[in-house]
C-alpha positions in Angstrom: 14.3 -21.3 412.7 13.3 -18.1 414.7 14.1 -16.4 411.3 11.3 -18.1 409.5 9.1 -15.1 410.1 12.1 -12.9 407.9 11.2 -14.4 404.5 9.9 -10.6 404.3 11.5 -10.0 401.0 9.7 -6.5 400.2 12.7 -5.9 398.2 10.4 -5.5 395.2 10.4 -2.0 396.2 12.9 -1.5 393.5 9.9 -1.6 390.9 8.6 1.7 392.6 9.7 5.3 392.2 12.3 4.9 394.9 14.2 7.9 393.2 11.8 10.0 394.5 12.8 9.0 397.9 16.1 10.9 398.3 15.9 12.9 401.4 12.9 11.6 402.3 12.7 10.8 406.0 13.1 13.4 409.2 15.3 15.9 409.2 18.7 15.9 411.2 17.8 15.9 414.9 14.1 16.0 414.0 11.8 13.0 415.4 8.7 12.7 413.2 7.0 10.9 416.6 8.1 10.6 419.9 8.5 7.2 420.3 8.1 3.9 418.5 7.1 0.8 419.6 7.9 -2.5 417.7 6.0 -6.0 417.8 6.4 -9.0 415.8 8.8 -11.8 414.7 12.3 -12.0 413.6 12.0 -9.6 410.5 11.9 -7.0 413.5 13.4 -8.5 416.3 16.4 -6.6 417.7 17.6 -9.3 420.4 14.8 -10.2 422.6 15.2 -13.9 421.7 19.3 -13.7 422.6 17.7 -13.1 426.4 15.1 -15.7 426.6 16.3 -18.5 428.6 15.3 -21.9 426.5 15.5 -20.5 423.4 17.3 -22.8 421.1 20.5 -21.6 419.3 19.0 -21.8 415.8 16.4 -19.3 417.0 18.8 -16.8 418.1 20.9 -14.3 416.2 24.2 -14.3 417.8 26.6 -16.1 415.7 29.4 -13.7 414.5 27.8 -13.6 410.8 24.7 -11.7 412.0 26.0 -8.4 412.3 29.0 -8.4 410.0 27.9 -5.0 408.6 26.5 -3.7 411.7 28.5 -0.5 412.9 29.4 -3.0 415.7 30.6 -5.6 413.3 29.2 -7.8 416.1 26.0 -9.7 416.4 23.2 -7.7 418.0 20.3 -10.1 418.1 19.2 -9.1 414.4 18.4 -11.5 412.2 20.6 -9.3 409.6 23.9 -8.6 408.5 23.2 -5.2 409.7 20.4 -3.3 410.4 16.9 -4.8 410.1 13.3 -3.4 408.8 12.6 -1.6 412.6 15.9 0.3 412.4 15.4 1.4 409.0 11.8 2.5 409.7 13.1 4.1 413.0 15.9 6.2 411.2 13.5 7.5 408.9 11.3 8.7 411.8 14.6 10.3 412.8 15.7 8.0 415.3 19.4 6.3 415.4 18.0 2.8 415.1 15.2 0.4 416.5 14.4 1.1 419.9 16.0 -1.5 422.6 14.8 -5.1 423.0 12.6 -5.1 425.9 14.6 -8.0 427.9 17.5 -5.7 427.2 16.9 -3.7 430.2 17.4 -3.8 434.0 14.1 -4.3 436.1 14.4 -0.2 436.9 15.2 0.8 433.3 12.1 0.3 431.4 9.9 3.4 432.4 12.5 6.1 431.6 12.9 4.2 428.0 9.6 4.6 427.2 9.6 8.0 425.8 11.5 6.5 423.0 9.8 3.4 422.9 10.9 -0.3 423.1 11.2 -3.1 420.9 8.9 -6.2 422.0 9.6 -8.6 418.9 10.5 -11.9 419.1 11.8 -14.4 416.4 10.2 -17.5 415.2 6.6 -15.8 417.2 3.6 -15.5 415.6 -0.2 -14.4 415.7 -0.9 -17.9 417.3 0.5 -18.8 420.7 2.2 -21.9 419.7 3.9 -20.8 416.6 7.4 -21.0 417.4 7.5 -23.8 420.0 10.2 -25.2 418.0 12.2 -22.7 419.4 11.7 -23.7 422.8 10.7 -20.7 424.2 9.5 -17.4 422.1 7.3 -14.7 423.1 4.0 -14.9 421.1 2.2 -11.5 420.1 0.3 -12.4 423.2 3.1 -12.3 425.3 4.5 -9.1 423.5 1.1 -7.1 424.1 0.9 -8.4 428.1 4.4 -6.8 428.6 3.1 -3.9 426.9 0.2 -3.8 429.1 2.4 -3.8 432.1 4.6 -1.3 430.9 1.9 1.2 430.3 0.4 0.3 433.7 3.8 1.3 435.4 3.8 4.4 433.5 0.6 5.5 435.0 -1.8 8.3 433.9 0.9 10.0 432.0 1.1 7.5 429.3 -2.1 8.4 426.7 -0.3 11.5 425.2 3.1 9.7 424.5 1.1 6.1 423.3 -1.7 8.2 421.1 1.1 10.1 419.3 3.8 7.3 419.2 4.3 4.8 416.1 3.0 1.3 416.5 5.0 -0.7 413.8 4.0 -4.5 413.5 5.4 -6.9 411.5 4.1 -10.6 412.2 2.2 -13.6 410.6 4.9 -15.4 408.5 6.0 -17.9 411.2 2.4 -18.8 411.4 1.9 -19.4 407.4 5.4 -21.3 407.4 4.4 -23.8 410.1 1.0 -24.3 408.4 2.1 -24.8 404.8 5.3 -26.9 405.7 6.7 -27.8 402.4 8.3 -30.4 404.0 5.3 -32.2 405.0 2.0 -30.5 404.0 -0.9 -31.5 406.1 -3.8 -33.4 404.2 -7.5 -32.0 403.8 -6.5 -28.9 405.4 -9.0 -25.8 405.6 -7.0 -22.7 404.6 -10.3 -20.4 404.9 -10.5 -21.3 408.6 -6.9 -20.8 409.4 -6.6 -17.7 407.9 -9.6 -16.6 409.5 -8.1 -17.5 412.9 -5.0 -15.3 412.3 -7.0 -12.4 411.1 -9.4 -12.7 414.1 -6.6 -12.8 416.4 -4.7 -9.8 414.4 -7.9 -7.9 414.9 -7.9 -8.6 418.6 -4.4 -7.6 419.0 -5.0 -4.3 417.3 -8.0 -3.7 419.4 -6.1 -4.3 422.7 -3.6 -2.0 421.7 -6.2 0.9 420.9 -7.2 0.5 424.2 -4.3 1.1 425.8 -4.2 4.1 423.5 -2.3 3.2 420.4 -3.6 5.5 417.6 -0.9 5.1 414.7 -0.6 1.7 413.3 2.2 0.6 410.6 1.1 -3.1 409.9 3.3 -5.0 407.4 1.8 -7.9 405.9 3.8 -11.4 405.3 5.8 -11.5 402.2 5.6 -14.3 399.8 6.8 -16.8 402.2 7.3 -19.3 399.5 9.7 -17.7 397.8 12.6 -17.5 400.6 15.7 -20.1 399.8 14.1 -22.4 402.4 11.0 -23.1 401.2 12.3 -22.9 397.5 14.6 -25.9 398.7 12.2 -28.0 400.2 9.6 -27.7 397.6 11.8 -29.2 394.9 13.1 -31.8 397.3 9.7 -33.0 398.3 8.5 -32.3 394.4 5.7 -29.8 396.1 3.5 -27.7 393.9 5.8 -24.7 392.7 4.0 -21.4 391.2 5.2 -19.4 388.2 7.7 -17.9 390.3 9.5 -21.2 391.3 8.6 -20.5 394.8 6.0 -22.7 396.9 2.7 -22.2 395.5 0.5 -22.9 398.7 2.7 -20.9 401.0 2.7 -17.9 398.6 -1.3 -18.2 398.2 -1.7 -18.1 402.0 0.3 -14.8 401.9 -2.0 -13.0 399.2 -5.2 -14.3 401.0 -4.1 -13.4 404.3 -3.5 -9.5 403.0 -6.8 -9.4 401.6 -8.6 -10.3 405.1 -6.1 -7.9 407.2 -7.1 -5.2 404.5 -10.9 -5.7 405.0 -10.1 -5.9 409.1 -8.2 -2.9 408.9 -10.8 -0.9 407.0 -13.6 -2.0 409.6 -11.3 -1.0 412.8 -10.7 2.6 411.0 -14.3 3.1 410.8 -15.3 1.7 414.2 -12.2 3.2 416.2 -12.7 6.6 416.6 -9.0 8.7 415.9 -7.6 4.8 414.6 -4.8 5.9 411.7 -3.3 2.8 410.0 -1.0 2.2 406.7 -0.8 -1.2 405.4 1.8 -2.7 403.2 0.6 -5.0 401.2 4.2 -6.9 401.1 3.2 -10.0 398.9 2.3 -7.3 396.1 5.3 -5.6 396.1 7.4 -9.0 396.3 5.7 -10.4 393.2 7.9 -7.8 391.3 11.4 -8.8 392.2 10.8 -12.8 392.2 8.8 -12.5 388.5 11.6 -14.6 386.3 13.4 -11.6 384.5 12.3 -9.4 387.0 15.7 -9.1 389.1 17.7 -9.5 385.6 15.6 -6.3 384.5 16.7 -4.1 387.8 20.3 -4.9 387.2 20.6 -1.6 385.2 19.1 0.1 388.3 20.9 1.5 391.2 19.3 -1.1 393.0 21.0 -4.4 392.0 19.4 -7.1 394.0 20.3 -9.5 391.1 20.3 -12.7 393.4 16.9 -13.4 394.4 16.6 -17.2 395.4 19.8 -17.7 396.7 21.2 -17.0 400.9 24.2 -14.6 401.1 25.5 -16.3 404.0 25.3 -19.3 402.8 24.8 -23.0 403.9 26.0 -26.1 401.9 22.5 -27.0 400.7 20.8 -26.0 397.7 20.1 -22.3 397.5 22.3 -21.9 400.3 20.2 -23.6 402.8 21.7 -24.2 406.1 22.6 -22.0 409.4 24.2 -19.1 409.2 26.9 -19.9 411.3 30.6 -19.9 411.6 30.4 -22.8 408.9 28.8 -20.9 406.2 30.0 -18.8 403.2 29.8 -14.9 403.0 28.5 -13.3 399.9 31.0 -10.4 399.1 28.6 -8.3 397.1 25.6 -8.5 399.8 23.7 -5.2 397.8 23.1 -7.7 395.0 21.2 -10.4 397.4 17.9 -10.4 398.5 18.2 -12.6 401.2 20.9 -12.8 404.2 20.2 -16.1 405.1 17.8 -18.7 404.4 14.6 -16.7 405.5 15.7 -12.6 406.4 16.6 -10.2 403.7 19.9 -8.6 404.0 20.1 -5.1 405.4 20.4 -3.4 402.0 16.9 -5.3 400.8 15.2 -4.3 404.5 16.4 -0.6 403.9 14.9 -0.5 400.1 11.9 -1.9 401.9 11.6 0.8 404.5 11.9 3.4 401.9 8.9 2.4 400.0 7.0 2.0 403.5 7.7 5.3 404.2 6.8 7.5 401.0 4.8 4.9 398.5 2.5 6.8 396.5 -0.3 4.0 397.2 0.9 1.2 394.8 1.5 -1.2 397.8 1.0 0.6 400.8 -2.3 1.9 401.6 -4.5 4.1 402.7 -1.6 6.3 403.6 2.0 5.7 404.0 4.3 5.7 407.3 5.3 9.3 406.8 1.9 10.5 406.4 0.8 8.3 409.2 3.6 10.0 411.2 2.7 13.6 410.3 -1.2 13.2 411.6 
C-alpha cells in the first residue's frame, strides 16, 4: 500500500540523549527558516494522495482511524494516528504543522502559499518512476520536482532569496526497497549493487535539480530498516524467508544499510562540488537498529519514551503482527505511546515525534554532518 514508505521507524531515537532536547526548537512565534518544502513518500505525505484521481483506496489515508489523535480527530491524508514526521520537524522549526499538500490548493492559491512552503510528498512514491504503480497513480519524485519547478517559474525572479533560505525536507526510498526486496516473492539472481546504484544516481540527480532551482539547505532522511515493519515481518515468516538477528526480513534491511552508505558518499561529494550547499543526513537504519534489537525495547520501558511494542501495528488487522488495513474494521490499541507502528508500515505520532527531536538536535550519533537545528541556523 502507499504507506510502505513509512516503515520509517526512526524510533530508536530513544537510545539517544533526548533528555537534552527539552526546549529544543524555535521560540514561540519565531521561525528558524522562512519556508519548508517537503518531498517524498507516505512518511511525510499530508494529503496529496487523497486528491490524486485514480489513487486506490488502500493507498489513501482517508479512513477515520487515520487522524484519530490529530487535533481535528479526522483523517487528514497523513498515514498516522496524528501528526507525521514532516509535521513534527515543522513544529520544531516554528511552524504549526507541515506546509499544506500541493494538491489541496486551488489553481490560484499556490503562489501566496510559497512564502510558508508546500508539501509535495505522495504516499507509495519512490525514487524510480514506476515505484507505486500498484497504487494506480502517485506522484513520483520526478513528478514532485516537476511541480515544484513549475511553481518556482510562476514565482519568478523573486524566488531565489526565499528558496535559498528555506529548508528542503526529503524522505524517500523505502518503497523502492520494498518493491525490490518483496518478501512475498524475492527475485532470483537479482543485482543488488546495480539496483542501489540506480537509486543513488536518481537521488543525486534530484538534489542537483533542486540546487539548480535555488535550494541550499537539505535535510535528508534515509530509509529505515524496512524489513522490520509488521508487514515484512509477517511476510517473511509466512514465506520462510531469511530473518536477521532482529527477527526482521534480512534482505530488505541489508538494502537499507547499503543505500545509506551510498547516500552519505553522494552527499559528501555534492557538498564539496556545489557552492553553498549544506545538508543534514539521517542514518535511519542505524537509529532503528537499537529499538529493534531483542531486549532493547524492554530496556527502554524504564525510560519516559515507552515504545515497548516494536513489531505489531497499533491499528491492527486480523493477521500476524496486526497485518491488515487500518480501516473501520481494525482494532485500535489504547496505549499508543507504547507502539512503534501505527499500521503495518507507518510509525505512530509518538514515534515520529521522537524521530523529529533527534533529527533536530542529535549530536552526531546518527545525524551528520550537522543536525536540522544547525542546518536551519546557517
